[in-house]
PANUBA-11929 format. One record per atom (N, C-alpha, C, O): y, x, z. Coordinates in steps of 0.02 Angstrom, whole numbers, plus 50000, padded with zeros to 5 digits. Each point is the difference from the previous one (the first is absolute). Layout:
REM PANUBA-11929
YXZ;...
//
This chain:
REM PANUBA-11929
585045010455291;499825000750081;500595004950042;500154999750060;500075004149896;500375005550040;500515003049933;499934997249946;500485007450060;500495000249962;499955007649972;499695004450029;500614996349917;500075005849962;499325000849952;499704995449972;500175010450029;499425003049952;499424995150003;499764998150053;500024999949886;499264996949998;499485002749993;500025004549957;499374994650075;499415003249998;499444994750018;499984995750044;499585006249907;499394996550007;499305003550057;499755005650001;500134989050038;499445002450057;499524995949976;500134994449977;499185008650027;499374996449998;499725002050075;499965005950018;499834988250026;499685001850067;499414995949992;499974994549972;499585008650053;499234997150004;499974998750073;500205004450038;499594990549982;499944997350070;499434995050004;500084993950007;499325009649988;499414993250003;499944996350080;500205002250054;499564993149935;499944995750046;500584997750046;499924997550055;500735003849911;500554997350024;500164993549990;500054996549949;500065002150138;500384991749989;500734998849988;500204994249991;500205011050009;500665000349981;500365007550001;499715004250035;500804997749936;500175007249988;500964998149991;500404996449969;499565009350085;500764999950004;500175007149999;499605003750029;501074999849934;500155005649976;500735001950040;500364995250014;499815009949999;500575003450029;500205006049958;499615004649987;501154994849991;500175004649971;500595003550047;500474996850024;499405010749985;500445002150030;500254998450080;499585000450044;501034998049971;500194996250057;500004992649984;500164996550048;499705000849902;500104992849992;499454995950031;499525003250023;500474989749982;499534996850025;499484998049952;499995000449938;499444996850118;499335000349955;500124993749955;500314995050019;499375006049909;500144992949964;499254998849991;499595004549994;500234987550005;499344999849981;500004998149929;500404996849966;498955006650020;499695000549924;499614992849998;499734997650050;500264999449883;499764995549980;499205000949993;499815005549982;499744989850030;499325002749982;499664994949936;499974993850001;499805010949944;499794996449944;499295001849988;499795002049945;499814997150114;499354998449991;499565005349971;499524998849963;500715007950059;499855007149972;500045003850064;500294998150051;499345008249940;500005004250059;500465005649974;499925005550027;500554993949924;500505004249966;500674994850005;499984994149982;500555008950043;500744999150002;500385004949943;500015006150002;500304989949947;500375003049955;500624998450011;500164994349982;500325009750046;500684996850010;500565006449976;499935006149994;500654989349996;500525005949983;500495002050050;500394995350012;499735009650019;500505001250037;500665004149984;499925004749962;500694994350059;500575003949985;500205004850058;500234998450055;499615008549918;500165004850047;500535003049993;500274999949945;500065004050117;500555002849987;500005008349978;499545002850030;500805001349931;499905006349978;499855004250064;500324999050051;499185005949944;499905004350052;499404996950022;499694996049965;500105006350114;499454999250032;499924992150028;500434996950032;499045000949950;499874991350034;499205001550026;499555003449978;500524992450078;499384999250036;499754991849998;500424995649993;499015003350013;499614995149993;499474998250046;499525003450016;500664990550007;499424998750061;499654992849978;500314995349976;499075004850036;499754994649966;499554995750059;499555003350026;500514990249994;499634997050055;499494995149955;500144997349946;499085002350096;499684996549964;499764995750054;499905002550055;499974990749935;499594995750041;499294999349996;499904996449951;499715004750068;499305000550000;499704997850067;500045004050047;499734991349961;499614995650048;500444997950061;499834999150059;500735000549914;500474997450051;500325005550023;500384998550046;499645008349938;500295004850026;500375005949946;499775002449948;500874998950087;500215003649957;499925005849993;500045003750049;499824998849888;499865008649998;500605004449975;500314997449954;499875007350062;500635003849977;499695006549953;499515003250020;500834998149918;499975005249959;500055005150034;500074999850061;499895006949896;500345004350017;500624999449968;500084995249962;500565010250049;500505000649968;499905002249924;499695005049985;500594990949970;499955004149929;500735002849972;500494996549986;499465009550010;500615002049979;500004999749915;499525001749966;501234995550006;500015000649924;500705002249995;500484998350034;499465006249911;500755003449982;500154997249947;499584999249956;501114998750037;500344996149937;500425005249982;500355002450044;499705000349887;500505002249970;500274998349940;499654996549964;500995005450012;500174998949936;499975006149962;500114999549939;499785005950083;500025006849970;499295001149971;499475000050031;500665001049890;499304999949969;499805007250011;500375004950005;498834994649997;499595007450003;500255004749939;500304997849951;499545008850061;500175005149945;499495004449988;499554999750042;500385003849919;499445006049971;500515005549994;500594998949984;499165007650032;500195006549985;499855001349919;499425001249983;500994998749980;499815000649936;499815005549975;499604999649954;500625007150067;499785006450003;499295001950013;499765005249978;499854990250061;499425000350026;499494995949971;499395000950002;501004993449966;499564994049975;499745001649954;500275004649971;499264993450007;499645002549915;499404996349976;499664996450038;500205004649900;499374995649976;499665005149952;500325001549950;499005001650059;499705003949968;499284998149956;499484997150016;500745006149920;499524997849968;499425004550001;500155005350028;499234994549949;499495003849994;499264995349975;499964993849998;499575010549987;499424996449970;499445001550042;499945004850039;499484988849943;499395002750030;499675006049975;500285003149954;499044999250074;499705006949975;499844999649944;499865005149969;500124986749993;499685001149928;500734998949949;500015000449939;500424998550096;500625000349963;500184993049966;500524998949968;498984996750045;500074994549956;500474992550039;500294995649969;499645005150097;500604996650036;500435003450032;499935006050011;500684990150011;500505003250029;500164997250069;499914994150015;500315010350022;500044999250067;500775000950018;500345004849981;499914989950058;500594999550010;500255001650082;499904995350038;500325008849982;500105001150071;500684999250015;500395003349966;499874992450084;500465000650029;500225002550069;499584999250044;501075004149975;500195002250067;500745000850014;500395004149976;499744989350082;500624997949995;500145001150079;499544999550040;501145002049981;500255002950052;500464994450030;500605000049987;499124995250055;500424993950010;500335000250068;499785003850044;500704992649966;500294998550064;499704995150051;499884994249984;499975008850087;499534996950035;500074991850014;499614997250039;500804999949935;499894993649986;499754996149957;499954993950004;499865009849951;499554995749941;499334998150020;499645003750035;500174990149941;499464995950015;499485000749947;499415000950014;500824998749925;499455001149951;500385003049937;500614999649994;498965003649954;500355004249963;499395000749928;499415001850007;500914996449928;499525000649947;500525003449941;500614999749992;498875003649974;500235001749933;499974995249956;499554995950007;500955003249936;499714995349946;500175002349935;500585001549989;498974998949966;499915004649934;500044993149959;499584995649993;501085005249982;500014994849934;499914992050010;499924995449960;500135004650100;499714992450038;499334995949973;499864994049991;499785012350002;499294999949978;499385000750054;499534996350013;500725011250015;499605002650032;500515002450084;500555002650006;499014995150041;500285000950062;499595005350052;499395000550000;500895001950027;499745007050054;500074997850066;500485003150025;499274993250013;500155000050078;500025005750028;499555004049985;500904997850058;500195006450030;499784997950075;500014994350023;499775011950012;499854997350093;500215007550015;499885005149968;500504993750098;500365005450050;499415005549999;499454997850017;500595008149969;499585004950021;500215003650075;499594999650045;500985003449964;500175003750045;500904998950006;500394998849953;499775002050117;500744999550018;500315008349992;499625004850008;500974995749980;500415006650002;500484999750061;500174995250036;499955010049965;500645002050069;500664995549991;500344997650046;499815001849869;500604997949994;499934991149990;500474997649968;499184999050046;499894992850018;499714998349918;500064994149981;499745009249986;499804998849942;499214999850015;499695003450042;500024991349908;499204999250007;499795001449924;500254997149952;499205008250044;499604999049934;499534994849992;499594998650044;500454998149891;499784994949976;499525002949935;500255003449955;499064995050048;499685002649922;499524993449993;499854995750042;499965005149889;499614995849955;499795002949940;500345004649977;499094993149989;499905001749938;499584994649969;499674996550039;500305002549903;499594997449943;499715003449943;500215004949969;499324991850023;499665002449924;500124995349959;500094994150017;499925008549909;500314996449934;499445001749960;499875006049993;499714989249975;499625002449952;500235002349933;500594998649991;499195004049968;500075004549939;500464994849951;500505002249971;499264989950023;500174995149958;500864998350024;500534999549969;499315000150088;500884997650038;500365007449993;500604999949987;499105006150019;500375005750015;500395000249925;500605001450004;499204997849945;500405001149937;500574993850020;500555002850004;499514991950007;500374995250007;500515002350037;500574999949977;499295002550089;500605001450038;500285005850005;500395001550045;499355003449894;500345007049995;500144999849922;499975005049963;500174988850018;500175000849933;500825001549986;500265004249963;500074990550084;500635002350000;500085000750074;499754995850037;500615009949990;499865002450063;500644996150046;500525002949985;499584992750055;500414999050055;499995003250062;499635004850010;500774992650036;500085001250068;499754997250043;500284994650008;499205006450034;499684995850046;500464998250046;500475004050006;499524989650040;500454996150053;499625000550053;499404998949999;500905002950048;500015000650074;500144992750025;500574997849993;498864997350042;500514996250021;499835000450090;499445001050025;501114998150008;499955000550085;500114993250023;500394997149963;499444999950079;500104995350040;499845001350085;499465001550026;501144997750002;499925002350074;499784993250036;499854994849970;500165006150101;499784995650054;500374992850005;499784995150030;500785005349937;500524996050002;500034994849922;500364995149991;499205007449966;499994997949939;500605001249945;500154996349953;500195010450066;500405003149951;499675004349963;499565003450025;500634997049903;499575003049947;500475005049957;500584998749983;499145006250003;500435005849969;499495001849932;499405001050005;500934999049938;499675002649930;500165006949986;500605001550006;499075002449980;500105008149990;499625002449942;499394999249996;500995004049953;499655001849937;499675007450037;500235002250052;499295000549918;499565005650033;499875003649936;499844997249947;500245009350062;499835005249926;499135001250007;499605000450046;500384999749900;499265001749971;499925008150015;500445004249995;498814996950027;499925009049997;499195000349959;499504996550009;500625008549951;499505001349959;499864994549947;499475000949969;500874993850015;499864995949952;500085002849919;500495003249983;498974995149972;500185003049934;499904993649970;499494996550004;501155001949959;500084995149935;499365000549963;499715005449992;500084989149985;499425000049962;500394998949928;500564997550001;499125004649934;500375000949931;499964992849989;499604996050023;500915003149938;500104991649991;500225000949920;500305004949978;499504989449983;500015000549920;500865000849989;500455000050043;499605000649894;500715000249977;500384993549997;500614999850003;499014994849990;500194993549999;500144997450071;500484996150006;499205005250041;500094999250073;500595003850015;500444996550024;499705009249970;500545003150015;500604997549969;500484998450037;499565001049909;500574995849958;500064993850034;500574999550022;499134996249990;500054994950032;500284998750076;500304995150022;499535010250009;500235001950068;500615002249987;500344997150042;500035006349925;500565002149981;500354992749978;500494998050032;499314999049928;500474994549969;500084994750079;500544997650020;498965001950006;500134995450060;500445002350066;500324996050035;499625011449975;500375002850041;500465004949977;499915005050035;500554996149922;500365004049963;500445004150034;500444997350034;499535007949964;500665005050023;500464999649953;499914998849941;500875002850100;500554999949933;500025002949955;500294997149954;499425010750030;499935002049950;499314998649960;500025001049939;499514997250082;499574996249959;500244993649957;499904998749941;500474997850111;500024993049971;500665001849937;500034996149952;500305007750049;500505004349942;499535000749936;500094997149947;499375007350070;499695001349950;499594994149959;499914999349940;499844995750129;499864993449960;500474995849942;499804997749947;500805002050076;500454996449954;500135005849941;500074998249941;499955005650070;500145004349938;499464999049940;500104998549941;499375002650091;499334998149950;500004992049968;499944998249941;500124998950104;500204992849982;500554998449956;499954995549958;500645008250050;500384999449942;499895003749936;500214998349945;499425007250071;499875004049931;499454994849964;500184997749946;499335000850074;499514995349968;500314993249987;499744996549957;500765001350074;500464994149968;500375001849940;500044996549949;500255009850062;500284999349911;499615001849954;500234998549945;499195004450053;499515000549971;499694992849966;499974999249939;499854996750099;499864993649987;500494997149972;499864996449952;500675004150063;500624995649968;500155003549902;500204997049950;499635008650058;500255004449938;499244997949951;500104998649941;499135001150087;499604998049965;499994992149967;499754998249946;500704996850116;499814993749955;500544999649964;500074994549973;500355009650017;500624999549951;499645001749945;499924996549950;499785011150062;499755001849919;499284994249980;499884998849941;499874999250094;499464994849994;500314993949946;499764998649945;500824998450087;500144995149971;500325001649939;499924996449951;500525010150047;500315002349936;499525000749940;500094998349942;499195005450094;499404999749937;499684993649966;499734999949945;500344995650092;499744993150005;500464996049943;499794997549948;500835002650076;500344996249956;500445001549953;500364995949972;499625012550014;500555003149945;499435002749956;500135000349940;499125002250084;499445002249961;499334996349999;499465002649990;500664991250021;499474995950005;499575000749935;499434998350013;500655003649923;499544999649958;499685005949986;499495000749967;500925004750065;499405006449991;499845001750078;499795005650016;500294990350024;499525001050059;499294997650014;499834994249989;499785010450037;499404998250010;499834998550075;500255003250045;499324991949965;499794995250067;499905005350038;500185000150059;499555004449912;499585005450066;500805003950034;500085000950060;500335000649897;500575001450031;500304996150050;500165001750057;499904992649916;500284996050061;499664998750061;500294999150053;499045000949940;499674998950044;499965006050060;499934999650062;500135006249892;500105006850065;500715000150034;500135002550055;500404993649895;500625000950027;500094994550076;500245001650054;499514992349929;499724996250058;499755002550058;500294999350054;499005004649936;499795001850046;500385005650046;499985000250062;500325004049900;500515004950027;500494996050047;500055001350060;500284994049910;500424995250035;499604997550074;500205000450058;499304997449919;499624995850075;499855005850045;500044999050061;499785007649915;499975006050057;500495000750033;499974999150061;500665003149904;500465000750032;500444994750053;500435001750041;499334992249947;500264992950038;499705002650075;500325000450052;498845001549935;499534999250047;500305006450069;500094999450060;499995007649882;500295005550044;500734997950059;500125001850058;500154994849905;500614997150031;499884995350047;500365000250050;499194995349945;499944997050059;499545003050060;500074997750057;499505006849930;499665004250040;500415005450036;499735004050037;
//
């Protein structure tokens, strides 16, 4: 209907026989009626302040709405990283985990949530305003003991997702406070380092792989020499043990 930035608008107009809308200084545009008390429409608004006025026809009379102000901005919302944090604590019996979040967001923020490993979500609500145009948002979540081990087996940074009144979104990594990583098995630590290796760790893995590969080649050559050169004096148990060693080295190289 209009130009520039698209915005979805839901209008509730019970008993309306017709509905018109005007954006800023434009003309009234008639909206189509779909047999419902709700009108779902998309408007294109300019960046900055916009004003909407609606006219509903009821019993042959035009009823004007109040002026609705909409602020449209392409600037994403932001958070004060030095004050925003996620705090880990425990319940009184120390069986469950309590995750509390505090975020200081720009005053154009409409919704905010903390995302933990894309499985747990903490909805934040505004608590108080500050003099520097920041708003304090808070929220908390209780995680039962069984899920606590899965969450903290490998600690990753929480993500703060902010959406402003214009639909712009910002994702921010947030630091933990008081979190204590759970002890994990050596195999899990090894698997994690293999999946996300550092440069120094990767060099160590390459060296170990090459070391076992050399031993494997030497073992294969020694076994073949024993089989074909001294086959009459070789015992089956020695051959089987050599094959077992070769198999073990191959598995260690693959892992």
